N, C-alpha and C positions, 0 to 999 in steps of 0.2 A: 151336482154336488151331493154329498152324503150328509145324512143327519144321524146323530147318535141318539138312540132310544134307551131309556132305562127299563128295567123289568116291569115296573108298574104300568108304563105306557103300552108295553107289548101285551101284558095280561089283559088290559082293557079291550083291546081289539082282537085278541087271539081267540079262536074257537077251538076248544079241545074236544077231540072225539076219541072215545075208547075203541080200540081195535082188538078183535079177538086174535089169538095166536094163529098164524097160518098153519094149515096141516102140512106135515112134512111131505115133500115131493120126491119122487123117485129121481135119482141122479143118473144121468146118462154117462156111463163110463166110456172113455175113448178106447178104441181098439189097441191092444198092447202086443199084438202078434207080429207086426211088421210084415205080414203076408208072405214073406219068403220062407222056404223050408229051413228048418234048423240045421240041416246038413250044410248049407252054404255058409252059415255063420260059423259052424265048427271048422270048415275048411279055411275060412278067412283067419280065424284065430290061430289055427295050426300053422298057417303060413307066416304070420307075424311072430309066433313063438319060435318057429324054425329060424327066422331071421336072427332073433336074439341068440339062439343056440349056436348058430354058425359063427357069429361074431364073438360070442363068449369062448368058443373053442379056439378060434383063430388068435384071439388076443387074451389068452388066459393068464392073468396076473392077479396077485393078491389085492392090488388096489382096485381092480374092476369087479370084485365079487359083489360088493354092496350096490353099485350102480346097475349092474346087470340084474341082480335080484329085484331091485325096485322097478326096473323096466318090465320084467316078467310079471311082477305082481300087478302093475298098472294095466298091462295088456289083459291079464286074467280078469281084473275088475272091470275093465272096459267092455268085455264080452260077457262076464258072469252076471253083473248087476242087471243088464237088460234081459238076460235069460231068466233070471229069477223074477223080474218084474212081469215078464210075459206069462209066467206060470202062476201068477197070483189068481188068475181066473175070476175076475168079478163078473157080474151078470152082463156080459156083452155077447153080441152075435159073432164077433170076429174070432177066428182061430187060425193057427199056423197052417199053412198049406202043406199037404203031404207031398213027398217027392213024386209019386205017380201023377197026382193031380197037377203038380207044377209042370211035369213033362207033357201032359196032355193039353192043358189050357194055356200055359205060359203065364205072363203077368202083365198087368196094365201099368205103364209108366207115364210120365208126364208127356212123352213124345208119342205115345200110342202103345198098342199091344206089342209085346216082345215075346218070342218063343223062348223055351227053356234054355236052349244052347246059347243063344245070344245073351240072355240075362245072366247066365252063369259066367260067361266070358266077361261080361261087363263088371260083375261083382268081383271076380277073382283076378283080373288083369293087374291091378295095382299091387295087391299083396304078393303076387308072383314076381312082378318086376322088382319089388323091394327085396325079396328073397334072392333073386338072381344077382342083384347088386351086391348083397352081402357075400355071396359065393365069389363074385369077381374080386371084391376087396380082399377077401381071405386068400384067394389064389395069388393075387399080386403081392400081398404081404409075405406069403410063403416063399416066393421066388426072389425077394429082395433081401 
């Protein structure tokens, strides 16, 4: 069971100790570089924007101007904000891997080390398939 105490009862048994303010500690910043070369992010963003461009060209109507613009802006923000975030450069040891370093060392993934060609394929396969899907839909719409 619980009992209710008033402030005077607590003050009788409480021991108050003055503490000095703790010295500020250095904050460990997380790595913001994502370890992959920026070129792969640029290629991924270009593939998604190409997807939007293909569909915008194939289905160009006045009613779709605003939705297509919103989609393009969201894709730009989805890749632009992390790029700006990675460039803020707090005091961390992490940095974006250069393309030559990526080609020489590869990258460590959850399933083990992966060479550059395999990692590039893994990163770009989905955006490429989405772009090819847009081309297929535009082609079908052009012939119907």
